[in-house]
C-alpha angles and dihedrals in degrees: 000000000000104000094205092062100034117082093188113109112251095246092052096052110112095232091053091046088052092050091047092051092046091053093046112109094224101042094041088066089074091062093074125046095213096054092044093049092049092048094049094045092049091049089047093053094046092048089046090058091047091049090049091053093047096047094043089084092069116102090205092062092049086069097042105044096170092054089048093055096041093047091051091046096051095036092054089061087079091077096057088042091056092046091050092047089052091051091048093051093051095048094043090053090055091045091054092047092050094048096043120105091216132045119219111205142162121230099201108343148345092286097064105051117169137188126222124188112224120235114245094251092053092045091053093047094050093044089054091051090048094051097042102036110022105031095064089050091052091048091051093048091049090053091049091050091050091050092050092047089048090055091048091050091049088053092050091049092049091054095041102048106022118061099217 
């Protein structure tokens, strides 16, 4: 982006926001399936142990050990779901900023918002970045969310229809 023509502050330019998000330790995990899977599985196991400890105080679950374990297992999926939703929100924000024809920015604070229309060359460049770099990440995160929700629904169905 030519800084002499662009009134948008450097840190609010979509390309710079994309680079900042890509270099972020947390958001960069979504770029590779293996790292994301390992992170979510480790958070799931840690939260499973925490859920086991929390629900161990129930006298009801002392009688029904299988329900106690299954409820903790399926309930602990909420933590990886929240992490994945946070990743999806961050990357979808960048995707929208890169694909947008206008850039909304603030010069010095929330009270002085401005709008700048992107030149065609910049729009094409940022759309290309969005489609090549960000769209596969969003697709992957959407698939991960649907798998987690499927597991949660299976857990709900097990408890609802099978008297374990």
